[in-house]
C-alpha atoms as one frame of an Amber mdcrd trajectory, in Angstrom:
protein
  -7.220 -27.574  -5.729  -8.433 -25.855  -2.813  -7.047 -22.271  -1.891  -6.655
 -20.562   1.509  -6.982 -17.306  -0.278 -10.199 -15.199   0.055 -11.838 -14.983
  -3.234 -13.608 -11.427  -4.356 -15.968 -11.087  -7.097 -15.716  -7.685  -8.579
 -17.267  -5.828 -11.593 -14.729  -3.940 -13.964 -15.404  -1.312 -16.647 -14.060
  -2.244 -19.939 -11.120   0.201 -19.752 -10.027  -1.166 -16.524 -10.514  -4.928
 -17.584  -8.112  -4.334 -20.699  -5.539  -2.423 -18.609  -5.263  -5.331 -16.100
  -5.283  -7.887 -19.236  -2.396  -5.723 -20.675  -0.263  -5.735 -17.511  -0.888
  -9.307 -16.807   0.286 -10.389 -20.191   3.227  -8.029 -20.033   4.330  -9.504
 -16.654   3.247 -12.990 -17.670   0.752 -13.412 -14.861  -2.630 -14.370 -14.504
  -5.109 -11.320 -14.657  -6.158 -12.136 -11.079  -2.493 -12.206  -9.709  -2.098
  -8.652 -11.559  -5.284  -7.275  -9.827  -4.306  -8.492  -6.544  -0.976  -6.793
  -6.954  -2.298  -3.713  -7.853  -4.883  -3.623  -4.972  -1.936  -4.260  -2.641
  -0.306  -1.454  -4.017  -3.106   0.869  -3.999  -3.756  -0.069  -0.130  -0.142
   0.905   0.512  -0.619   4.198  -1.136  -3.845   4.769   1.194  -1.616   4.059
   4.330   0.993   6.437   3.289  -1.694   9.229   2.988  -2.693   8.219   6.597
   0.847   8.472   7.970   1.304  11.798   5.873  -2.040  13.423   7.711  -0.486
  12.222  11.204   2.852  13.488  10.287   1.515  16.820   9.092  -0.854  17.227
  12.123   2.316  16.804  14.451   4.310  18.920  12.570   3.567  22.441  14.276
   5.787  25.428  15.154   6.014  24.287  18.872   6.715  20.505  18.129   9.617
  19.086  20.049  12.366  17.618  17.988  13.827  14.638  18.817  16.984  13.364
  16.890  16.949   9.821  15.060  19.495   8.696  17.667  17.372   9.997  20.790
  14.435   8.087  19.520  16.054   4.911  19.190  17.621   5.225  22.821  14.255
   5.964  24.034  12.711   2.688  22.999  16.001   0.915  24.079  17.212   0.248
  20.682  20.899   0.817  19.833
């Protein structure tokens, strides 16, 4: 059966391969599914790091405080 998902060939060290195998068995999913899930989680962590950097760069002593309610009103959301 054809798939619409992109295939990616990667080389794993023995320790990583074993760990993915253990997690896949634990969760009763194929190793490829577990590897894809772990990659998605890693990407989310990387995204969070970027958002933290942006927030920290804006967190200055002279930064303007805008309340939660004010920002929603600013964008027309009640």
